[in-house]
MIDRENFI-42740 format. One record per residue (C-alpha): residue number from 1; residue in three letters; x, y, z. Coordinates in steps of 0.001 Angstrom, whole numbers. Layout:
  nr rest       x       y       z
 NUM  ala       X       Y       Z
...
END
This chain:
  nr rest       x       y       z
   1  met  -12242  -15521    5391
   2  lys   -9776  -15017    2300
   3  val   -8377  -11771     814
   4  thr  -10198  -11866   -2002
   5  asp  -13513  -11191     288
   6  ile  -12448   -8164    1667
   7  met  -10453   -6849    -664
   8  thr  -10897   -3413   -3008
   9  ser  -10007   -5303   -6645
  10  glu  -10257   -2163   -8973
  11  val   -7327    -676   -7802
  12  asp   -6194    2710   -9680
  13  thr   -2452    2235  -10463
  14  cys     308    4861  -12011
  15  thr    3599    4484  -14168
  16  pro    7130    5084  -12690
  17  gln    6602    8120  -15171
  18  ala    4166    9537  -13293
  19  ser    4559   12775  -11556
  20  leu    4642   13372   -7825
  21  gln    2092   15806   -7995
  22  glu    -194   13560  -10627
  23  val     112   10723   -7671
  24  ala    -767   12944   -5106
  25  ala   -3757   14588   -6862
  26  lys   -4828   11031   -7926
  27  met   -4746   10035   -4283
  28  lys   -6735   12663   -2992
  29  glu   -9168   12460   -5723
  30  ile   -9601    9174   -5000
  31  asp   -9244    8609   -1262
  32  val   -6029    6858    -639
  33  gly   -3118    6811    1008
  34  ser   -1007    4444   -1697
  35  ile    -775    3555   -5216
  36  pro     262     880   -6907
  37  val    3183    1755  -10102
  38  val    3076    -739  -12824
  39  asp    5206    -750  -16035
  40  asn    3499   -2887  -18905
  41  asp     803   -4327  -16733
  42  lys    3482   -5607  -14197
  43  leu    4063   -4320  -10353
  44  val    7147   -2385  -10146
  45  gly    6671    -635   -7033
  46  ile    4253    1330   -4749
  47  ile    4183    5148   -4053
  48  thr    2769    6402    -470
  49  asp    1739    9708     604
  50  arg    4066    9333    3167
  51  asp    6896    8500     549
  52  ile    5750   11658   -1204
  53  val    6534   13870    1868
  54  val    9583   12174    3463
  55  arg   11228   10847     522
  56  gly    9859   13520   -2139
  57  ile    8591   16855    -322
  58  ala   11256   17023    2530
  59  glu   14645   15921     765
  60  asn   13134   18925   -1869
  61  ile   12315   16411   -4642
  62  ser   10474   18587   -7361
  63  leu    6707   18338   -7216
  64  asp    7469   17621  -11223
  65  ala    9681   14657  -10442
  66  ala    8823   11006  -11746
  67  val    7803    8364   -9094
  68  ser   10456    6299   -9867
  69  glu   12660    8542   -8140
  70  ile   11126    7884   -4824
  71  leu    8309    4479   -5098
  72  thr    9442    1703   -2800
  73  glu   10642   -1057   -5232
  74  asn   10939   -4248   -2957
  75  met    7728   -4182   -1406
  76  val    5516   -6915     258
  77  thr    2558   -8628   -1744
  78  gly    -347  -11189    -719
  79  ser   -1819  -14096   -2869
  80  lys   -5635  -14041   -3673
  81  asp   -5958  -17489   -2207
  82  met   -3854  -16129    1050
  83  ser   -6749  -15867    4435
  84  val   -6991  -12521    6015
  85  glu   -5028  -13919    8583
  86  asp   -2185  -14381    6943
  87  ala   -2444  -11060    5334
  88  ala   -2861   -9693    8711
  89  glu     278  -11084   10353
  90  leu    2025  -10995    6691
  91  met    1235   -6762    7763
  92  ala    1969   -6524   10635
  93  asp    5401   -8238   10857
  94  asn    6254   -5484    8008
  95  gln    4716   -2796    9475
  96  ile    2961   -1769    6714
  97  arg   -1108    -564    6262
  98  arg   -1632   -1590    2589
  99  leu    -911   -4837     908
 100  pro   -1042   -5505   -2674
 101  ile   -2679   -8824   -3788
 102  val    -779   -9556   -7240
 103  glu   -1185  -12272   -9569
 104  asn    1599  -13092  -12156
 105  asp    3327   -9761  -11012
 106  asn    -380   -8054  -11875
 107  val   -1784   -5939   -9180
 108  val   -5384   -7772   -8937
 109  gly   -6553   -5925   -5736
 110  met   -5494   -4184   -2588
 111  val   -6193   -4538    1382
 112  ser   -5519   -2159    3883
 113  leu   -5558   -2023    7679
 114  gly   -9080    -800    7269
 115  asp  -10199   -3632    5072
 116  ile   -9453   -5935    7596
 117  val  -10898   -3735   10698
 118  val  -14129   -2896    8936
 119  lys  -14632   -6274    6727
 120  asp  -13450   -9095    8560
 121  lys  -15421   -9121   11920
 122  ser  -13075  -12121   13668
 123  tyr  -11463   -9325   15844
 124  gly   -8195  -11521   16385
 125  asn   -7248  -10785   12971
 126  ala   -7556   -7071   13043
 127  asp   -6009   -7339   16648
 128  ile   -2838   -8927   15248
 129  ala   -2794   -6167   12230
 130  leu   -3462   -3288   14754
 131  asp   -1248   -4423   17308
 132  glu    1891   -4749   15043
 133  val    1530   -1700   12581
 134  ser     584     834   14987
 135  glu    3177     672   17220
 136  pro    3713    4402   19033
 137  ala    6521    6331   17231
 138  glu    9761    6842   19016
 139  pro   11175   10141   17577
 140  asp   14667   10768   18159
 141  lys   14811   13983   19814
END
């Protein structure tokens, strides 16, 4: 099975100039945990709900600040022609829950861990992703 069979193909994006508040509101509205950041239709980063909390709020960054201040620039991406198994392994290896699918630096889709678990009935792929991505936290105390 290919990622195109399970990916979300209509992906909402934001610009690097969008404020943290705007992006958080958009995440709530469309019920997602990450939004790709594009500049002139090219993927330049990704912002997650965790980024907003850990890199933004916890660091006392203003909610009016641009997402460019805290976005992840060196993100892992996939391609339309990769298999779901390859996507699951890539996500597991990098301990990520969401994988932007790109073509010529343009976002053409998004695959989440949930997509793999719910839409791909070959449970081996779900196990691959879940085992590695969902490792228990080991907080420093």
